[in-house]
N, CA and C of each residue as an Amber inpcrd file, in Angstrom:
protein
   372
 -43.1420000  16.4770000 -11.9780000 -41.8870000  16.0470000 -11.3790000
 -40.9660000  15.5170000 -12.4740000 -39.7140000  15.7990000 -12.3470000
 -38.7210000  15.3460000 -13.3160000 -37.9740000  14.1420000 -12.7470000
 -37.8250000  13.1200000 -13.5770000 -37.0830000  11.9260000 -13.1870000
 -35.7860000  11.8440000 -13.9790000 -34.7860000  11.2350000 -13.3530000
 -33.4890000  11.0290000 -14.0000000 -33.3750000   9.5550000 -14.3770000
 -33.1700000   9.3180000 -15.6750000 -33.0590000   7.9400000 -16.1510000
 -31.6570000   7.6540000 -16.6570000 -31.1120000   6.5570000 -16.1730000
 -29.8540000   6.0360000 -16.6820000 -30.1920000   5.0720000 -17.8130000
 -29.6810000   5.3440000 -19.0020000 -29.8960000   4.4930000 -20.1730000
 -28.5300000   4.0180000 -20.6480000 -28.2710000   2.7260000 -20.4980000
 -26.9850000   2.1600000 -20.9010000 -27.2460000   1.2250000 -22.0740000
 -26.8650000   1.6740000 -23.2620000 -27.1180000   0.9400000 -24.4970000
 -26.0780000   1.3990000 -25.5070000 -25.3790000   0.4570000 -26.1050000
 -24.2920000   0.8160000 -27.0180000 -24.7420000   1.0010000 -28.4590000
 -26.0220000   0.8530000 -28.7250000 -26.5200000   1.0130000 -30.0880000
 -27.4810000   2.1900000 -30.1660000 -27.4620000   2.8740000 -31.2780000
 -28.4100000   3.9640000 -31.4970000 -29.6110000   3.4050000 -32.2520000
 -30.3270000   2.5230000 -31.5670000 -31.5040000   1.9110000 -32.1600000
 -32.7670000   2.5480000 -31.5910000 -33.9000000   1.9740000 -31.8870000
 -35.1610000   2.5700000 -31.4430000 -35.2500000   2.6510000 -29.9300000
 -34.6870000   1.6620000 -29.2080000 -34.7410000   1.7150000 -27.7520000
 -33.9860000   2.9380000 -27.2290000 -32.8080000   3.1870000 -27.7770000
 -32.0330000   4.3530000 -27.3500000 -32.7350000   5.6430000 -27.7530000
 -33.3660000   5.6360000 -28.9120000 -34.0550000   6.8400000 -29.3760000
 -35.2860000   7.1680000 -28.5400000 -35.7980000   6.1940000 -27.7830000
 -36.9110000   6.4930000 -26.8850000 -36.5000000   7.5240000 -25.8440000
 -35.1990000   7.6580000 -25.6180000 -34.7240000   8.6660000 -24.6770000
 -35.2030000  10.0540000 -25.0470000 -35.1970000  10.3600000 -26.3420000
 -35.6770000  11.6710000 -26.7920000 -37.1550000  11.8430000 -26.4650000
 -37.9120000  10.7950000 -26.6570000 -39.3440000  10.8560000 -26.3610000
 -39.5780000  10.9810000 -24.8540000 -38.7570000  10.3090000 -24.0680000
 -38.8760000  10.4150000 -22.6170000 -38.5630000  11.8270000 -22.1350000
 -37.6440000  12.4940000 -22.8120000 -37.3310000  13.8770000 -22.4380000
 -38.5550000  14.7730000 -22.5750000 -39.4030000  14.5050000 -23.5620000
 -40.6270000  15.3040000 -23.7080000 -41.6040000  15.0310000 -22.5750000
 -41.4000000  13.9240000 -21.8550000 -42.2320000  13.5750000 -20.7030000
 -41.6180000  14.0950000 -19.4000000 -40.5370000  14.8550000 -19.5100000
 -39.9260000  15.4400000 -18.3240000 -38.7420000  14.6750000 -17.7650000
 -38.3280000  13.6110000 -18.4150000 -37.1720000  12.8550000 -17.9450000
 -35.8770000  13.5570000 -18.3380000 -34.8910000  13.4380000 -17.4830000
 -33.5220000  13.8160000 -17.8120000 -32.8150000  12.4940000 -18.0930000
 -32.2470000  12.3560000 -19.2810000 -31.6460000  11.0920000 -19.7020000
 -30.1270000  11.1750000 -19.6150000 -29.5400000  10.1820000 -18.9550000
 -28.0920000  10.0120000 -18.9180000 -27.7860000   8.7880000 -19.7710000
 -27.3720000   8.9990000 -21.0280000 -27.1350000   7.8910000 -21.9590000
 -25.6520000   7.5560000 -21.9880000 -25.3630000   6.3070000 -21.7220000
 -23.9930000   5.7960000 -21.7580000 -23.9290000   4.6390000 -22.7380000
 -22.8070000   4.5240000 -23.4210000 -22.5890000   3.3970000 -24.3290000
 -21.6820000   2.3370000 -23.7050000 -20.9480000   2.7010000 -22.6640000
 -19.9950000   1.7850000 -22.0420000 -20.2850000   1.6480000 -20.5540000
 -20.3180000   0.4030000 -20.0890000 -20.6220000   0.1290000 -18.6940000
 -19.5840000   0.6550000 -17.7230000 -18.3180000   0.6020000 -18.1030000
 -17.2740000   1.0660000 -17.1920000 -17.3990000   2.5620000 -16.9230000
 -17.8480000   3.3220000 -17.9070000 -18.0690000   4.7590000 -17.6950000
 -19.1520000   4.9870000 -16.6470000 -20.1930000   4.1730000 -16.6810000
 -21.2640000   4.2710000 -15.6870000 -20.7000000   4.0010000 -14.3000000
 -19.9700000   2.9080000 -14.1730000 -19.3850000   2.5470000 -12.8800000
 -18.4790000   3.6620000 -12.3740000 -17.6400000   4.2100000 -13.2400000
 -16.7350000   5.2920000 -12.8380000 -17.5010000   6.5200000 -12.3710000
 -18.5440000   6.9160000 -13.1100000 -19.2900000   8.1230000 -12.7460000
 -20.0830000   7.9400000 -11.4550000 -20.6100000   6.7460000 -11.2100000
 -21.2970000   6.4900000  -9.9430000 -20.2800000   6.5050000  -8.8080000
 -19.1470000   5.8740000  -9.0180000 -18.0970000   5.8410000  -7.9970000
 -17.6180000   7.2560000  -7.6590000 -17.5100000   8.1140000  -8.6880000
 -17.0690000   9.4990000  -8.4840000 -18.1580000  10.3870000  -7.8940000
 -19.3900000   9.8950000  -7.8680000 -20.4980000  10.6900000  -7.3450000
 -21.0890000  11.6590000  -8.3440000 -20.7350000  11.5330000  -9.6180000
 -21.2490000  12.4640000 -10.6280000 -22.5110000  11.9610000 -11.3090000
 -22.9590000  10.7380000 -10.9840000 -24.1630000  10.1840000 -11.6020000
 -25.1240000   9.7060000 -10.5230000 -26.2980000  10.3200000 -10.4910000
 -27.3880000   9.9210000  -9.6060000 -28.6260000   9.8190000 -10.4800000
 -29.4430000   8.8060000 -10.2780000 -30.5820000   8.5660000 -11.1630000
 -31.7320000   7.9480000 -10.3650000 -32.9300000   7.9560000 -10.9660000
 -34.1320000   7.4230000 -10.3250000 -34.5230000   6.0470000 -10.8450000
 -34.0990000   5.7110000 -12.0460000 -34.3860000   4.4150000 -12.6590000
 -33.3390000   4.1740000 -13.7400000 -33.0250000   2.9140000 -13.9830000
 -32.0360000   2.5910000 -15.0070000 -32.5240000   1.5140000 -15.9510000
 -32.2250000   1.6830000 -17.2300000 -32.4380000   0.6620000 -18.2590000
 -31.0580000   0.2500000 -18.7410000 -30.7020000  -1.0020000 -18.4840000
 -29.3440000  -1.4620000 -18.7340000 -29.3570000  -2.5970000 -19.7570000
 -28.6970000  -2.3830000 -20.8820000 -28.5140000  -3.4370000 -21.8810000
 -27.5280000  -4.4500000 -21.3050000 -27.8580000  -5.7160000 -21.3910000
 -26.9680000  -6.7390000 -20.8440000 -25.7770000  -7.0350000 -21.7410000
 -25.8410000  -6.6250000 -23.0030000 -24.7420000  -6.8640000 -23.9520000
 -24.0400000  -5.5490000 -24.2560000 -22.9960000  -5.2690000 -23.5050000
 -22.2300000  -4.0370000 -23.6910000 -20.8610000  -4.3820000 -24.2680000
 -20.2250000  -3.4360000 -24.9580000 -18.9530000  -3.7490000 -25.6110000
 -17.7710000  -3.9090000 -24.6660000 -17.8500000  -3.3330000 -23.4680000
 -16.6660000  -3.3570000 -22.6040000 -16.7970000  -4.2520000 -21.3800000
 -17.9590000  -4.3060000 -20.7670000 -18.1770000  -5.1530000 -19.5910000
 -19.5450000  -5.8140000 -19.7130000 -19.7430000  -6.8530000 -18.9440000
 -21.0260000  -7.5370000 -18.9060000 -22.0520000  -6.6290000 -18.2250000
 -23.2230000  -6.5080000 -18.8230000 -24.2630000  -5.6630000 -18.2530000
 -24.6490000  -6.0630000 -16.8390000 -24.5800000  -7.3630000 -16.5150000
 -24.8900000  -7.8010000 -15.1500000 -23.8560000  -7.2900000 -14.1590000
 -22.6100000  -7.1220000 -14.5860000 -21.6010000  -6.5340000 -13.7010000
 -21.9750000  -5.0950000 -13.3610000 -22.4750000  -4.3820000 -14.3440000
 -22.9100000  -3.0010000 -14.1210000 -24.0730000  -2.9950000 -13.1370000
 -25.0430000  -3.8680000 -13.3540000 -26.2070000  -3.9430000 -12.4670000
 -25.7760000  -4.2930000 -11.0470000 -24.8870000  -5.2620000 -10.8940000
 -24.4040000  -5.6370000  -9.5610000 -23.7590000  -4.4550000  -8.8540000
 -22.9330000  -3.7070000  -9.5690000 -22.2850000  -2.5530000  -8.9470000
 -23.3130000  -1.4840000  -8.5740000 -24.2140000  -1.1740000  -9.5020000
 -25.2090000  -0.1360000  -9.2380000 -26.0820000  -0.4980000  -8.0390000
 -26.4870000  -1.7540000  -7.9310000 -27.3160000  -2.1830000  -6.7980000
 -26.5460000  -2.1200000  -5.4860000 -25.2300000  -2.2980000  -5.5350000
 -24.4350000  -2.2050000  -4.3050000 -24.3680000  -0.7700000  -3.7980000
 -24.5060000   0.1890000  -4.6990000 -24.4410000   1.6050000  -4.3250000
 -25.8340000   2.1660000  -4.0560000 -26.7860000   1.8660000  -4.9280000
 -28.1660000   2.3590000  -4.8210000 -29.1190000   1.1620000  -4.8080000
 -29.2310000   0.4540000  -3.6820000 -30.0050000  -0.7930000  -3.6650000
 -31.5020000  -0.6350000  -3.9250000 -32.0600000   0.5310000  -3.6810000
 -33.5090000   0.7000000  -3.8510000 -33.9080000   1.3010000  -5.1920000
 -32.9420000   1.7140000  -5.9940000 -33.2570000   2.3120000  -7.2970000
 -33.5540000   1.1910000  -8.2910000 -34.7240000   1.2390000  -8.9630000
 -35.0740000   0.1750000  -9.8990000 -34.1600000   0.1310000 -11.1200000
 -33.7660000  -1.0910000 -11.4770000 -32.9550000  -1.3280000 -12.6700000
 -33.6780000  -2.3370000 -13.5530000 -33.8610000  -1.9700000 -14.8110000
 -34.5360000  -2.8010000 -15.7930000 -33.4800000  -3.3270000 -16.7580000
 -33.4060000  -4.6440000 -16.8910000 -32.4620000  -5.2170000 -17.8520000
 -33.1070000  -5.2610000 -19.2250000 -32.2890000  -5.0540000 -20.2420000
 -32.7380000  -5.0920000 -21.6340000 -31.8410000  -6.0730000 -22.3750000
 -32.4680000  -6.9960000 -23.1060000 -31.6640000  -7.9770000 -23.8280000
 -32.4520000  -8.5940000 -24.9660000 -31.7440000  -8.9070000 -26.0220000
 -32.3320000  -9.6670000 -27.1210000 -32.1260000 -11.1610000 -26.8960000
 -31.4680000 -11.5230000 -25.8060000 -31.1090000 -12.9190000 -25.5480000
 -31.7600000 -13.4510000 -24.2760000 -33.0380000 -13.1780000 -24.0840000
 -33.7130000 -13.6010000 -22.8650000 -33.7920000 -15.1170000 -22.7380000
 -33.7250000 -15.8230000 -23.8430000 -33.8110000 -17.2800000 -23.7910000
 -32.6500000 -17.8890000 -23.0090000 -31.5650000 -17.1540000 -22.8270000
 -30.4240000 -17.6750000 -22.0840000 -30.5390000 -17.4290000 -20.5790000
 -31.5400000 -16.6770000 -20.1510000 -31.8010000 -16.4870000 -18.7300000
 -30.9100000 -15.5070000 -18.0060000 -30.1500000 -14.6820000 -18.7320000
 -29.2480000 -13.7310000 -18.0760000 -29.9940000 -12.7150000 -17.2130000
 -31.2400000 -12.4700000 -17.5300000 -32.0200000 -11.4370000 -16.8570000
 -32.6400000 -11.9210000 -15.5520000 -32.4970000 -13.1830000 -15.1960000
 -33.1850000 -13.7530000 -14.0380000 -32.3760000 -13.5930000 -12.7580000
 -31.9490000 -12.4250000 -12.4850000 -31.1950000 -12.1240000 -11.2770000
 -32.1150000 -11.4130000 -10.2970000 -31.9750000 -11.6950000  -9.0000000
 -32.7830000 -10.9650000  -8.0130000 -32.4390000  -9.4750000  -7.9630000
 -31.3360000  -9.0850000  -8.5910000 -30.9520000  -7.6760000  -8.6200000
 -31.7340000  -6.8850000  -9.6630000 -32.3690000  -7.5870000 -10.5970000
 -33.0910000  -6.9460000 -11.6920000 -34.5420000  -6.7310000 -11.2730000
 -35.0310000  -5.5100000 -11.4490000 -36.3980000  -5.1670000 -11.0470000
 -37.4110000  -5.3440000 -12.1650000 -36.9480000  -5.5490000 -13.3730000
 -37.8220000  -5.7500000 -14.5170000 -36.9800000  -6.0870000 -15.7270000
 -37.6470000  -6.5560000 -16.7720000 -36.9360000  -6.9770000 -17.9770000
 -37.6790000  -6.5130000 -19.2130000 -36.9350000  -6.0410000 -20.1880000
 -37.4870000  -5.6960000 -21.4950000 -36.7720000  -6.5300000 -22.5470000
 -37.5540000  -7.2580000 -23.3480000 -36.9870000  -8.0340000 -24.4470000
 -36.8260000  -7.1170000 -25.6480000 -35.6010000  -7.0100000 -26.1520000
 -35.3370000  -6.1430000 -27.3020000 -35.5930000  -6.9000000 -28.5940000
 -36.1480000  -6.2620000 -29.5780000 -36.6130000  -4.8720000 -29.5490000
 -37.9510000  -4.7730000 -28.8140000 -38.1860000  -3.6370000 -28.1720000
 -39.4400000  -3.4320000 -27.4500000 -40.0860000  -2.1490000 -27.9270000
 -41.3760000  -2.0600000 -27.7290000 -42.1340000  -0.8910000 -28.1590000
 -42.3070000   0.1230000 -27.0430000 -42.7230000   1.3070000 -27.4310000
 -42.9450000   2.4120000 -26.5000000 -43.9320000   2.0220000 -25.4020000
 -45.0410000   1.3720000 -25.7640000 -46.0760000   1.0360000 -24.7920000
 -45.5540000   0.0740000 -23.7310000 -44.7860000  -0.9100000 -24.1480000
 -44.2390000  -1.8690000 -23.1850000 -43.2450000  -1.1790000 -22.2620000
 -42.3830000  -0.3520000 -22.8190000 -41.4020000   0.3500000 -22.0050000
 -42.0820000   1.2730000 -21.0000000 -43.0870000   2.0240000 -21.4390000
 -43.7550000   2.9380000 -20.5120000 -44.4720000   2.1750000 -19.4070000
 -45.0130000   1.0160000 -19.7290000 -45.6700000   0.1920000 -18.7160000
 -44.6830000  -0.2430000 -17.6350000 -43.4980000  -0.6810000 -18.0520000
 -42.4820000  -1.1210000 -17.0950000 -41.9930000   0.0610000 -16.2570000
 -41.7610000   1.1950000 -16.8780000 -41.3000000   2.3740000 -16.1340000
 -42.3600000   2.8230000 -15.1400000 -43.6140000   2.9030000 -15.5790000
 -44.6890000   3.3410000 -14.6800000 -44.9160000   2.3650000 -13.5340000
 -44.5780000   1.1110000 -13.7180000 -44.6980000   0.1350000 -12.6290000
 -43.7570000   0.5130000 -11.4830000 -42.6160000   1.0930000 -11.8160000
 -41.6190000   1.4330000 -10.7970000 -41.6480000   2.9060000 -10.3960000
 -42.1230000   3.7570000 -11.2810000 -42.2770000   5.1920000 -11.0030000
 -43.7120000   5.5570000 -11.3830000 -44.6900000   5.2340000 -10.5340000
 -46.1040000   5.4200000 -10.9000000 -46.4130000   6.8310000 -11.3920000
 -47.0430000   6.8830000 -12.5650000 -47.4520000   8.1580000 -13.1410000
 -46.3490000   8.9530000 -13.7970000 -45.1660000   8.3750000 -13.9210000
 -44.0310000   9.1160000 -14.4840000 -44.2470000   9.4640000 -15.9440000
 -44.9060000   8.5650000 -16.6760000 -45.1320000   8.7890000 -18.1020000
 -46.6260000   8.8920000 -18.3390000 -47.0310000   9.9930000 -18.9190000
 -48.4430000  10.2030000 -19.2480000 -48.7530000   9.4550000 -20.5320000
 -49.7660000   8.6160000 -20.4670000 -50.1630000   7.8390000 -21.6360000
 -51.4000000   8.4810000 -22.2310000 -51.2850000   8.8750000 -23.5060000
 -52.3780000   9.5880000 -24.1750000 -53.5410000   8.6740000 -24.4680000
């Protein structure tokens, strides 16, 4: 089965590069660098996804604003917040289905994804 992942991250770091590895696992990745583009595409109906990884620090809008909007449209789709600033508690929203502290490794990310999409990622 193929899953569609929304990846919202404005940096081309290791977390964003995991998208390429996820594609080898059958995921279709929708990578956005700006939160407003995500909101616009969901509003227009051009973006549908099965799980989202959302960086809370985006250059144009607050990542929590993106999460709030996405949950208002797709309330049952899991959204995972990603942040290097977990000590500030931004990720502790009931709208967030999981949290990844950046930087994170492949094993931790796959564990969080498989928790919400059981068996989505095959672990060797």
